[in-house]
PABA-879259 format. One record per atom (N, C-alpha, C, O): residue in one letter; y, x, z. Coordinates in steps of 0.1 Angstrom, whole numbers, padded with zeros to 4 digits, always signed. Atoms other than C-alpha are relative to their C-alpha. Last residue first. Layout:
N
AYXZ...
REM end
This chain:
257
P-0005+0004-0013P+1651+0843+0951P+0005+0012+0008P+0009+0011+0020V+0003-0012-0009V+1648+0855+0915V+0006-0003+0014V+0018-0001+0016F-0002+0002-0014F+1645+0825+0892F-0004+0013+0008F-0015+0017+0007R+0011-0004-0009R+1650+0835+0856R+0003-0003+0014R+0015-0001+0019D-0005-0005-0013D+1673+0818+0831D-0012+0002+0010D-0020-0007+0011H-0005+0010-0008H+1654+0815+0798H+0006+0005+0014H+0002+0017+0017C+0008+0006-0010C+1650+0847+0778C+0007-0012+0007C+0019-0012+0008Y+0004+0014+0003Y+1667+0855+0746Y-0009-0006+0009Y-0017-0015+0006L-0011+0009+0003L+1668+0893+0750L-0006-0014-0002L-0018-0016-0003V+0005+0011+0009V+1644+0917+0768V+0012-0010-0002V+0020-0012+0007N-0008-0001+0012N+1657+0951+0781N-0004-0012-0010N-0003-0010-0022S-0015+0003-0002S+1647+0947+0817S+0008-0001-0013S+0019-0007-0012H-0008-0011+0005H+1609+0944+0811H+0015-0004+0001H+0018-0016+0000I+0008-0012-0002I+1584+0922+0830I+0009+0012-0004I+0009+0022+0003G+0004-0001-0014G+1605+0890+0835G-0008+0013+0003G-0008+0018+0015C-0010+0005-0010C+1606+0883+0798C-0005+0001+0014C-0016-0004+0017I+0003+0013-0006I+1581+0904+0779I+0010-0004+0010I+0014+0004+0018T-0005+0003-0014T+1587+0934+0757T-0002-0014+0003T-0003-0023-0005T-0008+0012-0001T+1569+0949+0727T+0004-0002+0014T+0000+0005+0023K-0015-0004+0000K+1556+0983+0718K+0009-0012-0001K+0018-0013-0009R-0005+0007+0012R+1521+0968+0711R+0015+0003-0002R+0022-0002-0011D+0008-0003+0012D+1503+0991+0734D+0006-0005-0012D+0004+0001-0023D-0002-0014+0003D+1531+0989+0760D-0008+0003-0013D-0002+0010-0022A-0013-0001+0006A+1529+0950+0759A+0003+0015-0004A+0009+0017-0015W+0000+0007+0013W+1492+0950+0765W+0013+0001-0007W+0013+0004-0019D+0007-0009+0010D+1495+0977+0792D+0000-0007-0013D+0002+0000-0024R-0008-0012+0003R+1521+0956+0811R-0006+0009-0011R+0000+0013-0020I-0011+0005+0007I+1501+0924+0809I+0009+0012-0005I+0013+0012-0016F+0004+0004+0013F+1469+0941+0819F+0012-0004-0009F+0013-0001-0020E+0003-0012+0008E+1486+0957+0848E-0004-0003-0014E+0000+0004-0023A-0013-0005+0003A+1499+0923+0860A-0001+0013-0008A+0007+0016-0018I-0005+0008+0011I+1464+0910+0857I+0014+0004-0004I+0017+0005-0016D+0007-0005+0013D+1450+0938+0878D+0006-0008-0012D+0006-0002-0023G+0011-0010-0001G+1475+0930+0906G-0005+0004-0014G+0003+0008-0022T-0002-0011-0009T+1495+0898+0900T-0011+0010-0001T-0021+0007-0008L-0003-0012+0009L+1498+0871+0874L+0003+0012+0008L+0013+0019+0005P-0013-0007-0003P+1481+0844+0895P+0002+0012-0009P-0008+0019-0013T+0002-0014+0001T+1453+0823+0878T+0013+0007+0003T+0022+0006-0006I-0011-0007+0008I+1459+0787+0890I-0004+0015+0000I-0006+0021+0011A+0002-0015-0001A+1431+0764+0902A+0009+0007-0009A+0009+0004-0021S-0002-0008+0012S+1441+0728+0908S-0002+0014+0003S+0001+0019+0014V-0004-0014-0002V+1427+0706+0936V+0001+0006-0014V-0007+0005-0023R-0014-0002+0006R+1426+0668+0933R+0005+0014+0003R+0017+0015+0007T-0009-0004-0011T+1396+0666+0957T+0014+0002-0005T+0023+0005+0003L+0003+0008-0012L+1373+0646+0934L+0010+0003+0011L+0015-0006+0017A-0005+0014+0001A+1388+0659+0901A-0001-0007+0014A+0008-0014+0017A+0011+0008-0006A+1384+0696+0909A+0005-0014+0001A+0014-0017+0009Y-0003+0011-0009Y+1406+0716+0885Y-0013-0005+0006Y-0024-0004+0001G+0011+0010-0003G+1407+0747+0863G+0005-0011+0010G+0016-0010+0015S+0014-0004+0003S+1428+0775+0848S-0010-0011+0001S-0018-0013-0008N+0009+0011-0004N+1466+0768+0847N-0014+0003-0005N-0016+0006-0017I+0005+0008+0012I+1483+0801+0843I-0010-0010+0005I-0019-0007+0012G+0015+0001+0003G+1503+0818+0871G-0002-0009-0012G+0007-0015-0018I+0008-0008-0010I+1537+0829+0885I-0015-0001-0003I-0022+0007+0003I+0015+0002+0000I+1559+0817+0857I-0007+0009+0009I-0005+0021+0008S+0008-0011+0004S+1597+0818+0865S-0015-0004+0001S-0019-0012+0009R+0015+0002-0003R+1624+0792+0868R-0007+0012-0005R-0003+0020-0014P+0007-0013+0000P+1662+0789+0868P-0014-0001+0005P-0017-0008+0014S-0008-0011-0006S+1671+0752+0864S-0007+0013-0001S-0018+0014-0006V-0007-0007+0010V+1653+0729+0840V+0009+0011+0005V+0014+0019-0003P+0008-0010+0007P+1628+0720+0867P+0006+0008-0011P+0002+0018-0016Q-0006-0003+0013Q+1655+0703+0887Q-0008+0011-0007Q-0004+0023-0007D-0002+0013+0007D+1641+0685+0918D+0007+0003-0014D+0011-0007-0020Q+0012+0008+0002Q+1624+0716+0932Q+0003-0012-0008Q-0006-0017-0015S-0002+0013-0006S+1655+0738+0927S-0012-0009-0003S-0014-0011-0015A-0012-0002-0008A+1652+0776+0919A+0003-0013+0008A+0007-0012+0020L-0013+0006+0004L+1617+0768+0906L+0011+0004+0010L+0009+0005+0022V-0009+0001-0012V+1584+0787+0909V+0014-0004-0006V+0018+0001-0016Y-0013-0006-0002Y+1563+0779+0878Y+0004-0001+0015Y+0000-0009+0023A-0004+0004-0013A+1526+0773+0869A+0013+0007+0004A+0013+0020+0003S-0005-0009-0010S+1521+0776+0832S+0003-0007+0013S+0006-0019+0013G-0014+0002-0004G+1499+0760+0806G+0004+0008+0012G-0004+0015+0018G-0009-0009+0008G+1467+0777+0795G+0015-0003+0002G+0023+0006-0001S+0004-0014-0001S+1446+0748+0807S+0008+0008-0009S+0011+0005-0021D-0010-0008-0007D+1467+0716+0807D-0004+0015+0001D+0005+0023+0004G-0011-0001+0009G+1443+0702+0781G+0012+0007+0006G+0020+0013-0002P+0005-0006+0012P+1418+0690+0807P+0012+0000-0011P+0017-0011-0013C+0010+0009+0006C+1439+0678+0837C-0004+0008-0013C+0003+0016-0018I+0001-0002+0014I+1461+0697+0862I-0013-0007-0006I-0022-0010+0001V+0011-0008+0003V+1466+0680+0895V-0001+0002-0015V+0001-0007-0023V+0006+0002+0013V+1499+0667+0908V-0013+0009-0001V-0015+0018+0007G-0009+0002+0010G+1507+0666+0945G-0007-0002-0013G-0018-0009-0013D-0012+0008-0004D+1491+0674+0977D+0011-0001-0010D+0022+0003-0008H+0003+0014-0002H+1468+0702+0964H+0013-0008+0004H+0024-0002+0002T-0011+0010-0005T+1470+0737+0951T-0006-0014+0002T-0016-0017-0003R+0004+0014+0001R+1446+0767+0947R+0011-0009+0006R+0017-0006+0016I-0008+0007-0010I+1455+0803+0938I-0005-0015-0001I-0008-0020-0012H-0011+0010+0001H+1426+0816+0918H+0008-0003+0012H+0002-0003+0023T+0004+0013-0004T+1404+0847+0913T+0013-0009+0001T+0023-0005-0004G+0005+0008+0011G+1412+0878+0893G-0004-0014+0003G-0007-0022-0006P-0006-0002+0014P+1415+0901+0922P-0006-0009-0010P-0019-0009-0011S+0003-0013+0005S+1401+0886+0955S+0006+0001-0014S+0010-0009-0020P+0007-0008-0010P+1408+0857+0978P-0004+0014-0005P-0006+0023+0004A+0012-0005+0006A+1435+0841+0956A-0007+0010+0009A-0001+0019+0014L-0003-0011+0009L+1458+0823+0979L-0013+0005-0006L-0024+0003-0001Q+0008-0012-0001Q+1449+0789+0994Q+0004+0010-0011Q+0006+0007-0022F+0007+0000-0013F+1469+0758+1003F-0009+0012+0001F-0014+0015+0012V+0010-0011-0001V+1496+0761+0975V-0006-0001+0014V+0001-0001+0024T-0002-0010-0010T+1515+0728+0972T-0012+0010+0001T-0024+0006+0000A+0012+0000-0009A+1518+0707+0941A+0002+0012+0009A+0010+0021+0007S+0001-0010-0011S+1548+0698+0919S-0013-0002+0008S-0018-0013+0009G-0002+0005-0014G+1550+0680+0886G-0004+0010+0010G-0009+0021+0006G+0000-0010-0010G+1548+0683+0848G+0003-0006+0014G+0007-0017+0015Y-0003+0005-0014Y+1542+0663+0817Y-0001+0012+0009Y-0007+0022+0007L-0002-0011-0011L+1544+0672+0780L+0004-0007+0013L+0014-0014+0014Q-0014-0001-0004Q+1529+0647+0755Q+0002+0009+0012Q-0008+0011+0020G-0009-0004+0011G+1496+0653+0737G+0015+0000+0003G+0023+0006-0004F-0004-0014+0002F+1467+0638+0755F+0012+0001-0009F+0014-0008-0017D-0014-0002+0003D+1460+0603+0767D+0004+0014+0001D+0008+0019+0011V-0006+0006+0012V+1426+0599+0784V+0014+0004-0001V+0021+0009+0008Q-0004-0011+0010Q+1406+0621+0808Q+0004-0007-0013Q+0000-0003-0024S+0003+0006+0013S+1391+0590+0826S+0003+0010-0011S-0002+0009-0022N+0013+0007+0000N+1387+0609+0859N-0003-0006-0014N-0014-0004-0019V+0012-0010+0000V+1413+0636+0856V-0013-0007+0001V-0023-0001-0002D+0009+0004-0010D+1439+0610+0845D-0012+0009+0000D-0019+0009-0010R-0007+0006-0011R+1470+0621+0825R-0009-0003+0012R-0005-0001+0024C+0001+0014-0003C+1455+0644+0799C+0007-0004+0013C+0011+0004+0020G+0014+0005-0002G+1468+0678+0789G+0000-0015+0003G+0010-0022+0002Y+0001+0011+0010Y+1502+0689+0774Y-0013-0008+0002Y-0017-0015-0007G+0010-0001+0010G+1510+0711+0804G+0000-0013-0009G+0006-0023-0005L-0005+0006+0013L+1533+0720+0833L-0011+0001-0010L-0019+0011-0011L+0011-0001+0010L+1526+0727+0870L+0004-0008-0013L+0008-0019-0012F-0002+0010+0010F+1556+0732+0893F-0010+0003-0011F-0009+0013-0018L+0000-0004+0014L+1546+0752+0923L+0002-0012-0009L-0002-0023-0005I+0000+0011+0009I+1556+0746+0960I+0000+0005-0015I+0009+0013-0018S-0009-0001+0011S+1547+0774+0984S-0002-0012-0009S-0013-0017-0011G-0011+0009-0002G+1529+0763+1015G+0010+0001-0011G+0019-0008-0011V+0005+0013-0004V+1505+0793+1015V+0012-0009+0004V+0020-0005+0012S+0007+0000-0012S+1524+0821+0998S-0006-0014+0003S-0002-0023-0004V+0006+0012-0004V+1538+0829+0964V-0008+0002+0013V-0015+0012+0015R-0008+0011+0004R+1563+0856+0955R-0006-0014+0005R+0002-0023+0008T-0004+0008-0012T+1546+0883+0976T+0008-0013-0004T+0014-0019+0004V+0011+0005-0009V+1526+0898+0948V+0004-0009+0011V-0004-0018+0014K-0002-0005-0013K+1555+0900+0923K-0011-0006+0010K-0012-0018+0010V+0013-0006-0004V+1542+0893+0888V+0001+0006+0015V-0007+0014+0019D-0003-0006-0013D+1569+0869+0877D-0013+0005+0006D-0022-0003+0009L+0011-0002-0008L+1568+0860+0840L+0005+0006+0013L+0014+0014+0013N+0001-0012-0008N+1599+0846+0823N-0013+0000+0008N-0017-0010+0014E+0001+0001-0014E+1600+0819+0796E-0003+0014+0007E-0008+0023+0000Y+0013-0004-0005Y+1614+0825+0762Y-0001-0001+0015Y+0009+0002+0022G+0000-0004-0014G+1646+0806+0755G-0014+0003+0005G-0020-0006+0011I+0008+0009-0008I+1642+0787+0722I+0000+0003+0015I-0005-0005+0022T-0008+0011-0006T+1671+0801+0702T-0008-0008+0009T-0002-0018+0015N-0007-0004-0012N+1657+0835+0693N+0008-0010+0007N+0016-0007+0016P-0014+0004+0000P+1631+0821+0669P+0007+0004+0013P+0001+0002+0024F-0003+0014-0002F+1598+0840+0673F+0015-0003-0001F+0023+0006+0001P-0007+0005-0012P+1596+0875+0660P+0001-0015+0000P+0004-0021-0011D-0013+0005+0003D+1570+0884+0632D+0006-0006+0013D-0001-0012+0021K-0007-0011+0006K+1541+0906+0643K+0014-0004-0003K+0024+0004-0002S-0005+0003+0014S+1530+0879+0666S+0008+0011-0005S+0017+0016+0001F-0011-0007+0006F+1509+0889+0696F+0003-0005-0014F-0006-0007-0022C+0000+0001+0015C+1487+0867+0718C+0012+0007-0006C+0023+0004-0001L-0013-0002+0006L+1480+0873+0755L-0002+0000-0015L-0012+0006-0020A+0001-0007+0013A+1450+0860+0775A+0015+0001-0005A+0023-0007-0002V-0013-0002+0006V+1444+0850+0811V-0002+0007-0013V-0010+0015-0015D-0001+0010+0011D+1414+0837+0831D+0014+0001-0006D+0022-0009-0005F-0008-0007+0009F+1407+0868+0852F+0003-0008-0013F+0002-0003-0024E-0007-0011-0006E+1379+0849+0869E+0008+0007-0011E+0003+0008-0022L-0014+0000+0004L+1370+0817+0851L+0008+0010+0008L+0020+0008+0009T-0007+0002-0012T+1336+0816+0869T+0015-0001-0002T+0022-0005+0007D+0007+0008-0009D+1314+0812+0838D+0008-0004+0013D+0008-0015+0017R+0000+0014+0005R+1337+0825+0812R-0007-0010+0009R-0005-0022+0008N+0014+0005-0001N+1343+0857+0831N+0001-0015-0003N+0007-0023+0003F+0002+0015+0000F+1374+0876+0820F-0014-0004+0001F-0023+0001-0006H+0009+0004-0011H+1373+0913+0830H-0002-0015+0000H-0008-0020+0010P+0013-0006+0002P+1388+0926+0797P-0010-0004+0011P-0022-0003+0008H+0002-0010-0011H+1416+0901+0799H-0014+0006-0001H-0023-0002-0002L+0004+0005-0013L+1415+0883+0765L+0000+0011+0010L-0003+0022+0007T+0008-0009-0008T+1435+0895+0735T-0003-0006+0014T+0006-0010+0021C+0001+0003-0014C+1449+0873+0708C-0009+0009+0007C-0020+0013+0001T+0012-0007-0004T+1462+0882+0673T-0001-0001+0015T+0008+0004+0022L+0002-0006-0013L+1488+0857+0661L-0014+0007+0000L-0023+0003-0006N+0014-0003-0002N+1502+0845+0628N-0002+0009+0012N+0006+0018+0015F+0001-0014-0005F+1536+0829+0629F-0015+0002+0003F-0021-0005+0010K+0014-0003-0005K+1545+0798+0609K-0001+0014+0004K+0005+0023-0003K+0003-0015+0000K+1580+0783+0604K-0014+0002+0006K-0018-0005+0015D+0006-0003+0013D+1585+0746+0593D-0004+0015+0000D-0008+0020-0011G-0006+0006+0012G+1592+0734+0628G-0008+0003-0012G-0020+0001-0013I-0012+0005-0007I+1576+0759+0652I+0009-0005-0012I+0015+0002-0020E-0009+0008+0009E+1540+0765+0641E+0012-0005+0008E+0010-0013+0017V-0010+0009-0006V+1521+0792+0659V+0008-0006-0010V+0012+0000-0020R-0013+0002+0007R+1489+0805+0644R+0009-0008+0008R+0005-0018+0014A-0006+0014-0002A+1457+0819+0658A+0013+0000-0008A+0017+0009-0015T-0013+0001+0006T+1434+0849+0656T+0004-0014+0000T-0004-0024+0001T-0004+0011+0009T+1406+0853+0681T+0013+0003-0007T+0022+0010-0002G-0005-0006+0012G+1391+0885+0694G+0006-0010-0010G+0006-0008-0022D-0003-0015+0000D+1369+0867+0719D+0006+0004-0014D+0001+0000-0024P+0011-0009+0002P+1371+0829+0717P+0004+0014-0001P+0016+0017-0003L+0001-0009+0012L+1401+0813+0732L-0013+0006-0001L-0019+0010+0009C-0004+0008+0011C+1409+0785+0757C-0003+0007-0014C-0002+0000-0024H+0011+0009+0003H+1389+0803+0784H+0003-0010-0012H-0006-0017-0017A+0010-0006+0009A+1414+0831+0782A-0011-0010-0004A-0016-0009-0015A+0013-0002-0007A+1442+0809+0795A-0010+0006-0009A-0012+0002-0021T+0008+0012-0001T+1476+0813+0778T-0012+0003+0009T-0013+0014+0014I+0010-0001-0011I+1504+0837+0772I-0007-0013+0001I-0001-0024-0001V+0004+0013-0005V+1524+0841+0739V-0011+0003+0011V-0020+0011+0009S+0011+0001-0010S+1543+0873+0729S-0002-0015+0004S+0007-0022+0007H+0013-0001+0007H+1564+0885+0700H-0012-0004+0008H-0024-0002+0004E-0003+0002+0014E+1600+0877+0711E-0013+0000-0009E-0013-0005-0020G-0007-0011+0006G+1588+0872+0746G+0001-0002-0015G-0005-0011-0021V-0006-0007-0011V+1571+0847+0769V+0008+0013-0005V+0011+0022+0003I-0007-0012+0006I+1561+0820+0745I+0007+0007+0011I+0016+0001+0018T-0014-0002-0002T+1538+0796+0764T+0005+0012-0006T-0002+0023-0005S-0004-0014+0000S+1504+0780+0759S+0015+0001+0001S+0022-0009+0000T-0014-0002-0001T+1486+0746+0763T+0003+0015+0000T-0006+0023+0005C-0006-0008-0012C+1451+0735+0755C+0015+0001-0002C+0021-0005-0011T+0009-0007-0008T+1429+0713+0732T+0006+0006+0013T+0001+0004+0024F-0007-0007-0011F+1446+0687+0710F-0011+0007+0009F-0021+0000+0012K+0000+0007-0013K+1427+0678+0679K+0005+0008+0011K+0003+0020+0011G-0009+0011-0001G+1436+0688+0643G+0000-0008+0013G+0007-0018+0014A+0005+0009+0010A+1406+0711+0639A+0008-0013+0001A+0002-0024-0001V+0013-0006+0005V+1418+0727+0671V-0006-0010-0009V-0010-0021-0005L+0007+0009+0008L+1455+0719+0679L-0013+0007-0006L-0011+0017-0013Y+0010-0003+0010Y+1469+0738+0707Y-0005-0012-0008Y-0006-0023-0002K+0013+0006-0002K+1501+0729+0725K-0009+0004-0011K-0005+0006-0023L+0007+0004+0012L+1532+0750+0729L-0013-0007+0004L-0018-0006+0015T+0013+0005-0004T+1558+0756+0757T-0007-0006-0012T-0001-0015-0019A+0010-0011+0001A+1587+0778+0746A-0014-0005+0003A-0023+0004+0003P+0003-0003+0014P+1609+0747+0738P-0010+0012-0002P-0016+0013-0013W+0011-0009-0001W+1607+0735+0774W-0004+0004-0014W-0016+0003-0018N-0002-0009-0012N+1640+0716+0780N-0011+0011+0001N-0010+0020+0009K-0012-0008+0003K+1639+0701+0745K+0003+0010+0011K+0009+0020+0009T+0004-0013+0006T+1604+0690+0753T+0011+0009-0004T+0010+0021-0006D-0006-0001+0013D+1618+0664+0777D-0003+0013-0006D+0000+0024-0001Q-0011-0010+0002Q+1593+0662+0805Q+0006-0001-0014Q-0001-0004-0024K-0002-0004+0013K+1572+0631+0816K+0012+0010-0001K+0023+0008+0005A-0011+0007+0007A+1566+0631+0853A+0001+0005-0014A+0000+0017-0017G-0013-0006+0004G+1534+0642+0870G+0010-0009-0007G+0007-0021-0008G-0010+0002-0011G+1506+0624+0889G+0013+0006-0004G+0023+0004+0005D+0003+0012-0008D+1478+0636+0865D+0010+0000+0012D+0010+0009+0020I+0000-0005-0013I+1494+0660+0841I-0001-0011+0010I+0008-0018+0013Q+0007-0013-0003Q+1499+0639+0810Q+0002+0005+0014Q+0010-0001+0021V-0002-0005-0014V+1510+0604+0797V-0009+0013+0002V-0021+0013-0003T-0010+0007-0007T+1515+0588+0763T+0003+0006+0014T+0014+0005+0019G+0002+0001-0014G+1496+0606+0736G+0011-0007+0007G+0022-0010+0001G+0012+0005-0004G+1509+0614+0701G-0002+0000+0016G+0006+0008+0022A+0001+0015+0002A+1536+0637+0689A-0014-0005+0006A-0022+0004+0008S+0009+0007-0010S+1548+0672+0693S+0001-0015-0002S+0011-0021-0003N+0011+0007+0007N+1561+0688+0661N-0008-0008+0009N-0018-0014+0005A-0006+0008+0011A+1595+0699+0675A-0010-0008-0008A-0007-0018-0014S-0004+0014-0004S+1577+0709+0706S+0006-0008-0011S+0006-0021-0010G-0012+0001-0008G+1560+0739+0690G+0004-0015+0003G-0001-0024-0004V-0011+0008+0006V+1524+0738+0678V+0012-0001+0009V+0011-0004+0021M-0009+0003-0012M+1497+0764+0686M+0013-0006-0006M+0019+0000-0015V-0014+0000+0003V+1470+0764+0659V+0008-0004+0012V+0004-0014+0019L-0009+0002-0012L+1433+0772+0663L+0015+0002-0005L+0019+0012-0010E-0005+0013+0000E+1409+0765+0634E+0012-0002+0010E+0017-0013+0012D-0007+0003+0012D+1399+0800+0624D+0006-0014-0001D+0012-0018-0011A-0012-0009+0002A+1390+0811+0659A+0008-0005-0012A+0021-0005-0012K+0003-0009+0010K+1367+0782+0667K+0013+0007-0004K+0023+0001-0005P-0004+0003+0014P+1375+0766+0700P-0005+0010-0010P-0008+0022-0006Q-0005-0012+0008Q+1355+0771+0732Q+0003-0004-0014Q-0005-0009-0021A+0009-0005+0010A+1351+0738+0751A+0006+0012-0007A+0018+0011-0010S+0000+0006+0014S+1376+0733+0779S-0011+0007-0008S-0016+0018-0005L-0006-0008+0010L+1370+0740+0816L-0002-0006-0013L-0011-0015-0015A+0003+0004+0014A+1363+0722+0848A+0006+0009-0010A+0017+0015-0007M-0012+0002+0008M+1363+0737+0883M-0004-0003-0015M-0013+0003-0020
REM end
């Protein structure tokens, strides 16, 4: 599975869709998405160049892939003319060689705008099975072979053919879109309606890696030890996350089958 180069902490900025520009096509095989329908999905700029994708999942919380971040990194979210400083935490068992436990959470002391509709996490172990259809979303490149054209938001469906064999490992998908460099850190969703991604939806995993030859995507599921990490992280910061806590405001419609 491929992975992105490690960015420098003091150069990392996550940019909201209002500032999104450049690129023409993303998510190999996917369809262009209207960023107005995904206002909580952010893209990284490292030294002014696009690198990864991330998602706001609560008033103070951003989720992404650990391999997109150096340890103990600080970052900044820019939404329009507003700026939010972040402190990011990698899963303590993250392995940069194997991409096991490839998830990170970032905390903003100041609340994000309450008009954007934060995305919901779904940590239910039985939510995804072999044959499940996932909607993969990201700002990455369009073609996994040429790795060209970054910066616009694309998404599309793929089928789960393998569940994570052990804690911290990956769900694998094929028969559809494949994530491309830059989609790392973006989210994998279950949808209420497969042909309407703007309908109720929930995040079940984080885009982690891909195999270009076989067009397989590797998704880090938000279950087990990773679910515990998410809950403990939120408790330690006295914050709430959409889909995890019942008392969260300003969340997007959640898919609960």
